[in-house]
N, CA, C and O atoms as a DFTB+ gen file, in Angstrom:
420 C
 N C O
     1  1       0.844      -1.160       0.000
     2  2       0.000       0.000       0.000
     3  2       0.900       1.237       0.000
     4  3       1.874       1.317       0.749
     5  1       0.559       2.171      -0.835
     6  2       1.320       3.400      -0.945
     7  2       0.623       4.519      -0.180
     8  3      -0.573       4.749      -0.354
     9  1       1.372       5.207       0.660
    10  2       0.830       6.327       1.437
    11  2       1.476       7.597       0.911
    12  3       2.692       7.674       0.739
    13  1       0.628       8.597       0.659
    14  2       1.136       9.877       0.194
    15  2       1.615      10.672       1.406
    16  3       0.811      11.140       2.213
    17  1       2.924      10.817       1.520
    18  2       3.514      11.535       2.652
    19  2       3.921      12.947       2.270
    20  3       4.615      13.618       3.034
    21  1       3.515      13.393       1.137
    22  2       3.912      14.721       0.683
    23  2       3.231      15.796       1.529
    24  3       2.006      15.808       1.652
    25  1       4.013      16.688       2.107
    26  2       3.487      17.772       2.933
    27  2       3.264      17.372       4.377
    28  3       3.097      18.238       5.235
    29  1       3.258      16.082       4.664
    30  2       3.025      15.642       6.030
    31  2       4.347      15.547       6.773
    32  3       4.434      15.921       7.943
    33  1       5.349      15.061       6.116
    34  2       6.682      14.920       6.671
    35  2       6.634      14.314       8.065
    36  3       7.115      14.898       9.036
    37  1       6.064      13.171       8.136
    38  2       5.945      12.396       9.363
    39  2       5.130      13.127      10.439
    40  3       5.488      13.060      11.615
    41  1       4.056      13.815      10.073
    42  2       3.144      14.441      11.014
    43  2       3.503      15.866      11.381
    44  3       2.744      16.502      12.113
    45  1       4.598      16.393      10.923
    46  2       4.990      17.757      11.243
    47  2       4.274      18.731      10.309
    48  3       4.124      18.466       9.116
    49  1       3.839      19.852      10.861
    50  2       3.146      20.848      10.053
    51  2       4.152      21.629       9.230
    52  3       5.322      21.755       9.593
    53  1       3.673      22.145       8.123
    54  2       4.544      22.962       7.285
    55  2       4.758      24.319       7.958
    56  3       4.025      24.679       8.879
    57  1       5.726      25.045       7.513
    58  2       6.031      26.369       8.060
    59  2       4.834      27.300       7.895
    60  3       4.535      28.085       8.795
    61  1       4.160      27.224       6.777
    62  2       2.986      28.070       6.543
    63  2       1.869      27.738       7.529
    64  3       1.211      28.644       8.038
    65  1       1.647      26.466       7.802
    66  2       0.613      26.070       8.753
    67  2       0.963      26.532      10.176
    68  3       0.087      26.942      10.937
    69  1       2.228      26.461      10.514
    70  2       2.642      26.918      11.843
    71  2       2.456      28.430      11.984
    72  3       2.043      28.914      13.037
    73  1       2.762      29.168      10.924
    74  2       2.580      30.617      10.969
    75  2       1.099      30.958      11.075
    76  3       0.725      31.841      11.847
    77  1       0.250      30.270      10.311
    78  2      -1.198      30.513      10.398
    79  2      -1.722      30.214      11.811
    80  3      -2.530      30.962      12.361
    81  1      -1.244      29.115      12.374
    82  2      -1.681      28.758      13.725
    83  2      -1.209      29.808      14.735
    84  3      -1.962      30.194      15.629
    85  1       0.040      30.269      14.591
    86  2       0.560      31.297      15.496
    87  2      -0.238      32.597      15.357
    88  3      -0.513      33.265      16.353
    89  1      -0.607      32.953      14.133
    90  2      -1.415      34.157      13.910
    91  2      -2.768      34.008      14.587
    92  3      -3.258      34.946      15.216
    93  1      -3.373      32.833      14.462
    94  2      -4.665      32.588      15.089
    95  2      -4.559      32.702      16.613
    96  3      -5.426      33.303      17.247
    97  1      -3.512      32.135      17.201
    98  2      -3.305      32.244      18.649
    99  2      -3.118      33.703      19.068
   100  3      -3.675      34.129      20.079
   101  1      -2.348      34.463      18.309
   102  2      -2.131      35.866      18.636
   103  2      -3.419      36.677      18.507
   104  3      -3.655      37.582      19.307
   105  1      -4.248      36.374      17.524
   106  2      -5.538      37.067      17.381
   107  2      -6.426      36.810      18.590
   108  3      -7.067      37.725      19.105
   109  1      -6.460      35.553      19.042
   110  2      -7.271      35.229      20.213
   111  2      -6.722      35.913      21.467
   112  3      -7.492      36.407      22.291
   113  1      -5.400      35.944      21.615
   114  2      -4.811      36.637      22.762
   115  2      -5.123      38.129      22.711
   116  3      -5.393      38.745      23.742
   117  1      -5.087      38.707      21.521
   118  2      -5.395      40.125      21.355
   119  2      -6.847      40.410      21.740
   120  3      -7.123      41.385      22.438
   121  1      -7.767      39.569      21.291
   122  2      -9.179      39.745      21.651
   123  2      -9.374      39.645      23.161
   124  3     -10.111      40.435      23.750
   125  1      -8.720      38.681      23.776
   126  2      -8.838      38.508      25.225
   127  2      -8.247      39.710      25.963
   128  3      -8.806      40.158      26.963
   129  1      -7.130      40.230      25.480
   130  2      -6.524      41.412      26.113
   131  2      -7.457      42.616      26.002
   132  3      -7.588      43.382      26.956
   133  1      -8.109      42.793      24.850
   134  2      -9.046      43.919      24.685
   135  2     -10.245      43.767      25.610
   136  3     -10.712      44.748      26.189
   137  1     -10.751      42.531      25.753
   138  2     -11.861      42.301      26.683
   139  2     -11.451      42.626      28.116
   140  3     -12.206      43.250      28.862
   141  1     -10.249      42.196      28.490
   142  2      -9.759      42.463      29.844
   143  2      -9.558      43.968      30.062
   144  3      -9.868      44.484      31.135
   145  1      -9.042      44.668      29.052
   146  2      -8.834      46.112      29.179
   147  2     -10.167      46.845      29.295
   148  3     -10.284      47.789      30.076
   149  1     -11.157      46.428      28.539
   150  2     -12.481      47.043      28.608
   151  2     -13.102      46.827      29.978
   152  3     -13.680      47.748      30.555
   153  1     -12.982      45.603      30.503
   154  2     -13.514      45.316      31.834
   155  2     -12.769      46.124      32.894
   156  3     -13.385      46.628      33.834
   157  1     -11.455      46.252      32.751
   158  2     -10.668      47.026      33.718
   159  2     -11.093      48.495      33.698
   160  3     -11.203      49.124      34.751
   161  1     -11.332      49.041      32.503
   162  2     -11.787      50.439      32.417
   163  2     -13.131      50.611      33.118
   164  3     -13.336      51.579      33.852
   165  1     -14.043      49.670      32.890
   166  2     -15.355      49.738      33.538
   167  2     -15.212      49.629      35.056
   168  3     -15.891      50.340      35.798
   169  1     -14.334      48.743      35.516
   170  2     -14.112      48.590      36.957
   171  2     -13.528      49.865      37.566
   172  3     -13.939      50.291      38.645
   173  1     -12.568      50.469      36.866
   174  2     -11.967      51.707      37.368
   175  2     -13.017      52.809      37.428
   176  3     -13.069      53.560      38.402
   177  1     -13.855      52.915      36.394
   178  2     -14.896      53.942      36.391
   179  2     -15.878      53.721      37.542
   180  3     -16.322      54.678      38.176
   181  1     -16.214      52.460      37.808
   182  2     -17.111      52.161      38.930
   183  2     -16.461      52.585      40.248
   184  3     -17.132      53.144      41.117
   185  1     -15.165      52.324      40.402
   186  2     -14.470      52.722      41.626
   187  2     -14.393      54.246      41.753
   188  3     -14.510      54.780      42.856
   189  1     -14.201      54.937      40.650
   190  2     -14.173      56.405      40.677
   191  2     -15.536      56.941      41.113
   192  3     -15.611      57.876      41.909
   193  1     -16.615      56.349      40.590
   194  2     -17.963      56.775      40.981
   195  2     -18.220      56.522      42.471
   196  3     -18.779      57.369      43.167
   197  1     -17.805      55.345      42.946
   198  2     -17.972      55.016      44.365
   199  2     -17.185      56.012      45.220
   200  3     -17.684      56.491      46.238
   201  1     -15.959      56.320      44.803
   202  2     -15.132      57.271      45.545
   203  2     -15.782      58.647      45.589
   204  3     -15.766      59.305      46.630
   205  1     -16.350      59.085      44.483
   206  2     -17.010      60.397      44.453
   207  2     -18.200      60.429      45.402
   208  3     -18.403      61.409      46.119
   209  1     -18.993      59.348      45.405
   210  2     -20.135      59.287      46.323
   211  2     -19.674      59.296      47.776
   212  3     -20.259      59.985      48.611
   213  1     -18.631      58.536      48.078
   214  2     -18.124      58.498      49.450
   215  2     -17.571      59.853      49.876
   216  3     -17.767      60.275      51.016
   217  1     -16.881      60.536      48.964
   218  2     -16.364      61.867      49.299
   219  2     -17.498      62.849      49.553
   220  3     -17.394      63.690      50.447
   221  1     -18.574      62.758      48.787
   222  2     -19.705      63.664      49.041
   223  2     -20.362      63.328      50.383
   224  3     -20.784      64.230      51.106
   225  1     -20.452      62.040      50.720
   226  2     -20.996      61.657      52.016
   227  2     -20.101      62.159      53.149
   228  3     -20.601      62.599      54.184
   229  1     -18.793      62.095      52.961
   230  2     -17.871      62.598      53.980
   231  2     -18.075      64.091      54.171
   232  3     -18.098      64.580      55.300
   233  1     -18.224      64.817      53.065
   234  2     -18.476      66.257      53.169
   235  2     -19.756      66.558      53.914
   236  3     -19.790      67.450      54.761
   237  1     -20.816      65.815      53.606
   238  2     -22.088      66.004      54.312
   239  2     -21.951      65.688      55.791
   240  3     -22.498      66.402      56.632
   241  1     -21.230      64.628      56.116
   242  2     -21.047      64.250      57.520
   243  2     -20.202      65.284      58.267
   244  3     -20.463      65.565      59.437
   245  1     -19.195      65.852      57.601
   246  2     -18.406      66.916      58.242
   247  2     -19.290      68.127      58.533
   248  3     -19.176      68.744      59.592
   249  1     -20.164      68.461      57.598
   250  2     -21.077      69.584      57.813
   251  2     -22.006      69.303      58.991
   252  3     -22.205      70.164      59.848
   253  1     -22.575      68.091      59.031
   254  2     -23.442      67.712      60.139
   255  2     -22.682      67.756      61.463
   256  3     -23.214      68.210      62.476
   257  1     -21.446      67.286      61.450
   258  2     -20.632      67.297      62.668
   259  2     -20.410      68.730      63.152
   260  3     -20.541      69.006      64.344
   261  1     -20.078      69.636      62.245
   262  2     -19.877      71.032      62.646
   263  2     -21.166      71.632      63.200
   264  3     -21.129      72.397      64.164
   265  1     -22.311      71.290      62.593
   266  2     -23.586      71.808      63.089
   267  2     -23.884      71.277      64.485
   268  3     -24.317      72.028      65.359
   269  1     -23.655      69.984      64.698
   270  2     -23.903      69.381      66.013
   271  2     -22.942      69.961      67.049
   272  3     -23.343      70.234      68.180
   273  1     -21.688      70.149      66.676
   274  2     -20.734      70.746      67.611
   275  2     -21.149      72.163      67.972
   276  3     -21.034      72.576      69.126
   277  1     -21.629      72.904      66.988
   278  2     -22.074      74.270      67.247
   279  2     -23.267      74.271      68.204
   280  3     -23.304      75.041      69.164
   281  1     -24.245      73.396      67.930
   282  2     -25.409      73.311      68.832
   283  2     -24.986      72.887      70.229
   284  3     -25.481      73.420      71.223
   285  1     -24.090      71.946      70.304
   286  2     -23.616      71.468      71.603
   287  2     -22.932      72.592      72.369
   288  3     -23.168      72.748      73.567
   289  1     -22.103      73.364      71.714
   290  2     -21.437      74.467      72.385
   291  2     -22.444      75.512      72.852
   292  3     -22.294      76.081      73.933
   293  1     -23.476      75.768      72.037
   294  2     -24.508      76.711      72.466
   295  2     -25.237      76.184      73.697
   296  3     -25.504      76.944      74.627
   297  1     -25.564      74.885      73.716
   298  2     -26.240      74.294      74.867
   299  2     -25.337      74.319      76.097
   300  3     -25.789      74.635      77.197
   301  1     -24.078      73.990      75.913
   302  2     -23.153      73.999      77.049
   303  2     -23.029      75.406      77.598
   304  3     -23.060      75.612      78.811
   305  1     -22.887      76.378      76.702
   306  2     -22.756      77.764      77.170
   307  2     -24.040      78.269      77.813
   308  3     -23.997      79.088      78.731
   309  1     -25.180      77.785      77.334
   310  2     -26.459      78.228      77.888
   311  2     -26.669      77.670      79.289
   312  3     -27.190      78.369      80.158
   313  1     -26.273      76.422      79.519
   314  2     -26.569      75.752      80.781
   315  2     -25.366      75.627      81.711
   316  3     -25.459      74.957      82.740
   317  1     -24.275      76.236      81.386
   318  2     -23.123      76.084      82.271
   319  2     -23.329      76.939      83.511
   320  3     -23.959      77.994      83.443
   321  1     -22.804      76.491      84.634
   322  2     -23.003      77.254      85.877
   323  2     -22.366      78.631      85.767
   324  3     -21.301      78.812      85.177
   325  1     -23.066      79.596      86.363
   326  2     -22.564      80.960      86.348
   327  2     -21.400      81.073      87.326
   328  3     -21.325      80.338      88.311
   329  1     -20.518      81.980      87.045
   330  2     -19.368      82.154      87.913
   331  2     -19.132      83.648      88.147
   332  3     -19.583      84.504      87.387
   333  1     -18.444      83.905      89.177
   334  2     -18.124      85.285      89.531
   335  2     -16.754      85.623      88.986
   336  3     -15.823      84.821      89.065
   337  1     -16.639      86.818      88.431
   338  2     -15.327      87.236      87.947
   339  2     -14.425      87.655      89.097
   340  3     -13.236      87.904      88.897
   341  1     -14.988      87.735      90.310
   342  2     -14.199      88.129      91.471
   343  2     -13.573      86.921      92.150
   344  3     -12.970      87.063      93.214
   345  1     -13.699      85.752      91.569
   346  2     -13.024      84.577      92.105
   347  2     -13.871      83.725      93.008
   348  3     -13.449      82.625      93.366
   349  1     -15.047      84.176      93.397
   350  2     -15.896      83.372      94.269
   351  2     -16.888      82.568      93.454
   352  3     -17.111      82.853      92.278
   353  1     -17.474      81.579      94.070
   354  2     -18.498      80.782      93.405
   355  2     -19.801      81.560      93.370
   356  3     -20.094      82.336      94.279
   357  1     -20.566      81.356      92.341
   358  2     -21.853      82.043      92.226
   359  2     -22.817      81.479      93.253
   360  3     -22.777      80.289      93.567
   361  1     -23.668      82.323      93.766
   362  2     -24.638      81.829      94.736
   363  2     -25.745      81.063      94.016
   364  3     -25.952      81.243      92.816
   365  1     -26.448      80.214      94.746
   366  2     -27.473      79.363      94.160
   367  2     -28.661      80.158      93.643
   368  3     -29.322      79.715      92.704
   369  1     -28.946      81.284      94.208
   370  2     -30.100      82.079      93.781
   371  2     -29.875      82.686      92.408
   372  3     -30.836      82.909      91.672
   373  1     -28.640      82.954      92.050
   374  2     -28.374      83.614      90.774
   375  2     -28.174      82.632      89.621
   376  3     -27.959      83.061      88.487
   377  1     -28.238      81.358      89.877
   378  2     -28.007      80.379      88.810
   379  2     -29.104      80.378      87.769
   380  3     -28.829      80.084      86.606
   381  1     -30.305      80.686      88.124
   382  2     -31.400      80.663      87.169
   383  2     -31.470      81.909      86.309
   384  3     -32.098      81.898      85.251
   385  1     -30.848      82.956      86.738
   386  2     -30.882      84.195      85.954
   387  2     -29.463      84.573      85.567
   388  3     -28.488      84.094      86.146
   389  1     -29.375      85.438      84.581
   390  2     -28.037      85.818      84.143
   391  2     -27.415      86.752      85.157
   392  3     -28.083      87.606      85.738
   393  1     -26.154      86.575      85.351
   394  2     -25.413      87.367      86.307
   395  2     -24.504      88.292      85.517
   396  3     -23.794      87.834      84.622
   397  1     -24.511      89.586      85.828
   398  2     -23.613      90.483      85.100
   399  2     -22.172      90.115      85.373
   400  3     -21.829      89.637      86.454
   401  1     -21.349      90.340      84.397
   402  2     -19.930      90.014      84.557
   403  2     -19.315      90.905      85.621
   404  3     -18.547      90.440      86.463
   405  1     -19.649      92.170      85.584
   406  2     -19.163      93.106      86.605
   407  2     -20.304      93.506      87.497
   408  3     -21.423      93.675      87.011
   409  1     -20.073      93.663      88.774
   410  2     -21.174      94.044      89.684
   411  2     -21.658      95.472      89.367
   412  3     -20.892      96.331      88.930
   413  1     -22.921      95.675      89.601
   414  2     -23.485      97.006      89.363
   415  2     -22.979      97.956      90.422
   416  3     -22.811      97.569      91.578
   417  1     -22.736      99.194      90.039
   418  2     -22.258     100.204      90.992
   419  2     -23.385     100.964      91.582
   420  3     -23.166     101.853      92.404
């Protein structure tokens, strides 16, 4: 029986077939790299959006904190015990009303 071995060379591919196969592999790698790059861009954009939202929330929380601190200071100043500028403790009768800083002449 005669077997045509022309072009087969004992199962080895020709140089042209190897180049075509290498081109096909490179095309598939290129497509996969583009898909990965597109997904990475989308992921980065999502992270940028999340960061922007978090920064705006931080700004809002800082504003709320300053407002609460301001209210707290007003409450503390409103209800803090009165004191005498002459070094003595304020009497109990004057705690409910405002006491002048300097005594009346």
